[in-house]
Each structure stands twice: as structure tokens, then as C-alpha cells.
C-alpha positions in Angstrom: 40.2 49.0 57.0 39.7 52.3 55.2 40.3 56.0 56.0 39.0 59.2 54.3 41.0 62.3 53.9 40.1 65.5 52.1 42.4 67.6 49.8 40.6 70.7 48.7 37.7 69.2 46.6 39.1 65.7 46.5 38.2 62.9 48.8 41.0 60.3 49.2 39.7 56.9 50.3 42.6 54.8 51.3 42.4 51.0 51.8 44.5 50.1 54.9 43.9 46.4 55.2 47.2 44.9 54.1 46.7 43.2 50.7 43.1 44.7 50.7 41.5 41.3 49.9 37.7 41.4 49.6 35.2 39.8 51.9 31.8 40.9 53.2 33.2 42.9 56.1 35.5 44.8 53.8 32.8 45.3 51.2 30.5 46.8 53.8 33.1 49.1 55.1 33.9 50.3 51.6 30.2 50.9 51.0 29.8 52.9 54.2 32.8 55.1 53.2 31.1 55.8 49.9 27.9 56.8 51.9 29.9 59.3 53.9 31.6 60.8 50.8 28.2 61.0 48.9 26.7 63.0 51.7 28.9 65.9 50.7 27.8 68.7 48.4 29.4 71.0 45.8 32.4 70.3 43.6 34.0 66.9 44.5 36.0 64.0 43.2 37.1 60.7 44.7 40.5 59.1 44.6 40.8 55.5 45.8 44.3 54.4 47.0 46.1 51.8 49.1 48.7 52.3 51.9 50.3 49.0 51.2 53.6 49.5 49.3 53.1 46.3 47.2 49.4 45.8 46.7 46.5 47.9 45.7 44.1 45.0 46.1 45.0 41.3 45.8 41.4 40.1 45.0 39.1 37.9 46.9 40.0 36.6 50.4 40.3 33.0 49.4 41.2 31.9 52.9 38.0 33.4 54.2 35.9 31.8 51.4 37.3 28.3 52.0 37.1 28.4 55.8 34.2 27.2 57.9 32.4 28.8 60.8 32.6 32.3 62.0 35.3 34.6 60.6 36.1 38.3 60.7 35.4 38.4 57.0 31.7 38.1 57.7 28.7 36.3 56.1 29.8 34.4 53.0 26.3 33.8 51.8 25.6 37.4 50.9 29.1 38.3 49.6 28.5 37.8 45.9 25.4 40.0 45.7 26.8 42.7 48.0 30.2 43.1 46.2 28.5 43.2 42.7 26.1 45.8 44.0 29.0 47.8 45.3 30.8 47.6 42.0 27.7 48.8 40.3 27.4 51.7 42.7 31.1 52.6 42.1 30.8 52.7 38.3 27.9 55.2 38.5 29.2 57.2 41.5 27.9 60.8 41.2 31.4 62.5 41.0 34.6 61.9 39.1 36.6 58.9 40.4 40.3 58.2 40.0 42.0 55.0 41.0 45.6 55.4 42.2 47.1 51.9 41.4 50.3 51.6 43.4 50.9 47.9 43.2 49.5 44.5 42.4 45.7 44.6 41.4 44.1 41.2 40.9 40.6 39.8 40.4 38.1 41.9 42.5 40.8 44.5 43.0 41.0 44.9 39.2 37.2 45.1 39.1 37.0 48.0 41.5 39.8 49.7 39.7 37.9 49.4 36.4 34.7 50.8 38.1 36.6 54.2 38.5 36.4 56.8 35.7 40.1 56.7 35.2 43.2 54.8 36.4 46.7 56.1 37.1 49.2 53.2 37.6 52.6 52.9 39.0 55.0 52.2 36.0 57.7 50.3 37.7 55.9 47.7 39.8 52.6 45.8 40.0 50.4 43.9 37.7 46.7 44.2 36.6 45.3 40.8 36.2 41.9 38.9 36.1 43.2 35.5 37.1 40.0 33.6 37.6 40.7 31.2 34.8 44.0 30.3 36.4 42.1 29.5 39.6 39.6 27.2 37.8 36.9 29.8 38.2 34.5 31.3 35.6 34.1 35.0 35.2 30.4 35.9 35.8 28.7 37.7 32.9 28.3 41.0 34.8 32.0 41.0 35.4 32.7 40.2 31.7 30.4 43.2 30.8 32.4 45.5 33.1 35.7 44.4 31.5 34.3 44.7 28.0 33.1 48.3 28.7 36.4 49.4 30.2 39.0 47.5 28.2 39.5 47.8 24.4 39.7 44.8 22.2 41.9 42.8 21.9 43.2 43.5 25.3 39.8 42.5 26.7 40.2 38.9 25.3 43.8 38.7 26.6 42.6 39.8 30.0 39.7 37.5 30.6 40.7 34.4 28.5 44.5 34.3 28.9 44.7 36.0 32.4 47.4 38.4 31.0 49.3 40.3 33.6 49.5 43.9 32.6 52.4 46.1 33.6 51.8 49.8 33.9 53.4 50.7 30.5 51.6 47.8 28.8 48.3 48.8 30.4 48.7 52.3 29.2 49.4 51.2 25.6 46.4 48.9 25.7 44.1 51.7 27.0 43.3 50.1 30.4 44.9 52.9 32.3 45.1 56.6 31.4 48.5 57.5 32.9 51.6 55.9 34.5 53.8 57.5 37.2 56.7 56.6 39.4 56.0 55.5 43.0 56.5 58.8 44.6 54.0 60.7 42.4 51.3 58.1 41.9 48.9 59.4 44.6 49.6 63.1 44.0 49.0 62.7 40.3 45.7 61.0 41.0 44.7 63.8 43.3 45.7 66.5 40.8 43.7 64.8 38.1 40.7 64.4 40.4 40.9 68.1 41.4 40.8 69.1 37.7 37.6 67.2 37.3 35.9 68.0 40.6 33.8 70.9 39.2 31.9 68.4 37.1 30.2 67.1 40.2 28.8 70.4 41.2 25.6 69.0 39.7 25.6 65.5 41.1 22.3 64.6 39.5 23.4 65.3 36.0 26.8 63.7 36.5 25.2 60.4 37.7 22.6 60.6 35.0 25.3 60.5 32.4 26.9 57.4 33.9 23.7 55.6 34.3 22.9 56.1 30.5 26.4 54.9 29.6 26.5 51.9 32.0 23.0 51.4 33.5 19.7 49.9 32.4 19.0 50.2 28.7 22.2 52.1 28.3 22.5 54.0 25.1 25.5 52.2 23.8 24.0 48.8 24.6 20.6 49.4 23.0 19.1 47.2 20.2 18.9 50.2 17.9 21.8 52.0 16.3 22.5 55.8 16.4 20.7 56.4 13.1 17.4 55.0 14.4 17.8 56.8 17.7 18.5 60.2 16.0 15.5 59.8 13.8 13.3 58.9 16.8 14.8 61.1 19.3 11.4 61.6 21.0 11.7 58.1 22.3 14.8 59.1 24.3 13.6 62.3 25.8 14.3 61.3 29.5 
């Protein structure tokens, strides 16, 4: 389902499960891959990619979710909690993370892409889309929070309320991705960008501390007080 390669200081985590649809088995395999990568030390960065020529990740495995009985996708009852926990882990991962978006990226695939620090998207093929509303589903509040943190307004509203399908060039203009490339250079561009940032993870504790205070509990940009109050009372934020 996944494989890990190393290019100098860059780990490349490649999803190899076709459309890379998410179920419990896939979620656990992804989490185990992160365990292996996190056990490293020294400068490092992570690139997540797909080996499918058309899809980065096509969202939830709806066939598995609607089926009954045993299934290779695993336990359905724990899926929601486990995948959300994985996304929370990814957004605060203690090294720079780059997502190489080579094709269609829907729903949960869009979520994992947004959990990376930066995204590099193929310019000539593939869409980013949160299509829950088209499927008659609501977007849970933690997912809405993720999208709001990572997508500027008004692109956020168009994404979650209108299920807009973003091409690479449009996503770049909207600020959802940071770079677009052709097909042949998508992965290599992501690796090069990751290598340029890998030194920042030489101190993993500090790197993760910053992410936690941007995205985690009582995050600075989410607090009830504005920056003027915080500056005048900096002793309250000494940690």
C-alpha cells in the first residue's frame, strides 16, 4: 500500500494502492510509515506522493464503507477517529512536509494534502475537491477547521460550500498550493523543495513545537485574545 525511499535528507512516502482510497487498513499503514520515518534523526523532510498516473488520492473507500461483513479495508467502527488522529499527526509532523499532487485529489485525499506544510501540484491534470456536499454528507467541524487554516477566503467558502474543483493553476492563484509543475517534474520538484527545508528538522522538538502552537491546543492564532493583549502580557505565554 505504501513504500518509503530516501533521497539524501528527504523521505519519499509513496502511496501504491491504486486510487489510494482511505479505509482503516490504509490509515494504519500510513500511520506505521510515519512511525518509521519519525524514528530517524538529524536533518530530514518528508514528501508524500502517489505512483498512480491519474490519482493522488480519491477520498474515502465508499464501497468499503457501504459493504457489510469482513472486508480488507478493516474495522469500520474505528475509522473516523483513527483517520482524524492521523491527519492531526500529519499537520504537526516534526519535519517539513511537501505533498506532490500528481492527479485527482478528493475528500480525504484533499485533507491529507492540506495537512502537509506545502503542496506542489501538477498543472495539466487533476482536481482538488472536497465533494462531501455533492454526496449528501456534512463536513465535520475539525475538517472545516483544517480547510479554514489552509485555504484563504473566499476560496475556502467555494471549496467547502460549492465543492469547487480546483485545477493546478487555479489552486496556485487561490493560495491552496505553492507551486505547479508539469507531470515529469512534479515529484522531483517536491523532493528539491523538501531538501531545501530539511535542515529545519535538525531540532525536531522545536520544529514540532512551532506547529503545535500554530495548529494545536490553544493555538496562538486561535486564542480569545488579540496580539496586543498577548504582547502586553507575554509572561502568560512563556512556555
